[in-house]
C-alpha positions as CSV (number, residue, x, y, z in Angstrom):
1,X,48.8,-85.2,121.3
2,X,48.8,-82.3,118.9
3,X,52.3,-81.1,119.0
4,X,52.3,-78.4,116.4
5,X,50.1,-75.4,115.4
6,X,49.1,-76.9,112.1
7,X,47.8,-80.1,113.7
8,X,45.8,-78.0,116.3
9,X,44.3,-75.9,113.5
10,X,43.5,-78.9,111.4
11,X,41.6,-80.5,114.3
12,X,39.4,-77.3,114.6
13,X,38.9,-77.3,110.8
14,X,37.8,-80.9,110.9
15,X,35.3,-80.1,113.6
16,X,34.0,-77.3,111.5
17,X,33.6,-79.6,108.5
18,X,31.8,-82.1,110.7
19,X,29.4,-79.5,112.0
20,X,28.8,-78.2,108.5
21,X,28.1,-81.7,107.1
22,X,25.7,-82.4,109.9
23,X,23.7,-79.2,109.4
24,X,24.9,-77.6,112.6
25,X,25.8,-74.5,110.6
26,X,26.1,-72.0,113.5
27,X,28.7,-74.2,115.2
28,X,30.4,-74.6,111.8
29,X,30.6,-70.9,111.4
30,X,32.1,-70.5,114.9
31,X,34.8,-73.1,114.2
32,X,35.6,-71.8,110.7
33,X,36.0,-68.3,112.2
34,X,38.4,-69.8,114.8
35,X,40.4,-71.5,112.1
36,X,40.7,-68.3,110.1
37,X,42.0,-66.3,113.1
38,X,44.4,-69.0,114.2
39,X,45.8,-69.9,110.8
40,X,46.7,-66.3,109.9
41,X,48.6,-66.2,106.6
42,X,50.2,-69.7,106.9
43,X,50.3,-71.5,103.6
44,X,47.7,-74.1,104.6
45,X,44.3,-74.5,102.9
46,X,42.4,-74.5,106.2
47,X,41.7,-70.8,106.3
48,X,40.8,-70.2,102.6
49,X,38.6,-73.2,102.5
50,X,37.0,-72.1,105.8
51,X,36.1,-68.8,104.1
52,X,34.7,-70.6,101.1
53,X,32.6,-72.9,103.3
54,X,31.4,-69.9,105.3
55,X,30.3,-68.3,102.0
56,X,28.2,-71.4,101.2
57,X,26.6,-71.3,104.6
58,X,25.7,-67.6,104.4
59,X,24.4,-68.2,100.9
60,X,22.1,-71.0,102.2
61,X,21.0,-68.6,105.0
62,X,20.1,-65.9,102.5
63,X,22.8,-63.5,103.6
64,X,24.3,-62.5,100.3
65,X,26.4,-59.7,101.7
66,X,28.2,-62.0,104.2
67,X,28.5,-64.7,101.5
68,X,30.1,-62.3,99.1
69,X,32.6,-61.1,101.8
70,X,33.5,-64.7,102.6
71,X,34.0,-65.7,99.0
72,X,36.2,-62.7,98.4
73,X,38.2,-63.4,101.5
74,X,38.8,-67.0,100.3
75,X,40.6,-65.6,97.2
76,X,42.9,-63.3,99.2
77,X,45.1,-66.2,100.4
78,X,48.3,-66.2,98.3
79,X,49.9,-69.6,98.6
80,X,48.3,-72.9,99.6
81,X,47.9,-76.3,98.0
82,X,44.4,-75.7,96.6
83,X,44.7,-72.1,95.5
84,X,43.3,-72.6,92.0
85,X,40.4,-74.8,93.1
86,X,39.3,-72.7,95.9
87,X,39.6,-69.5,93.9
88,X,37.7,-71.0,91.0
89,X,34.9,-72.1,93.4
90,X,34.7,-68.7,95.1
91,X,34.6,-66.9,91.7
92,X,31.9,-69.2,90.5
93,X,29.8,-68.6,93.6
94,X,30.3,-64.8,93.3
95,X,29.1,-64.9,89.7
96,X,26.0,-66.6,90.9
97,X,25.1,-63.9,93.4
């Protein structure tokens, strides 16, 4: 069983990643959004990476405005294990817009 909030959020995050990797992007967006709302400002990487991945999906769909919003949102998270990496990827994606 999933006894704590972090585990429950990670499960949803993993489902989002699976949808994303299997080209089920609308389902991935739905799950990434759920992760972002549930995770709040906890110091886990699930929410910032969900924002980053949503940016990639929106970019692929040709929605530059939503992609930009998602990449910027990814960089707003203050403390998490992959802060430098996610911020760098988001900045790189933004510079390509």
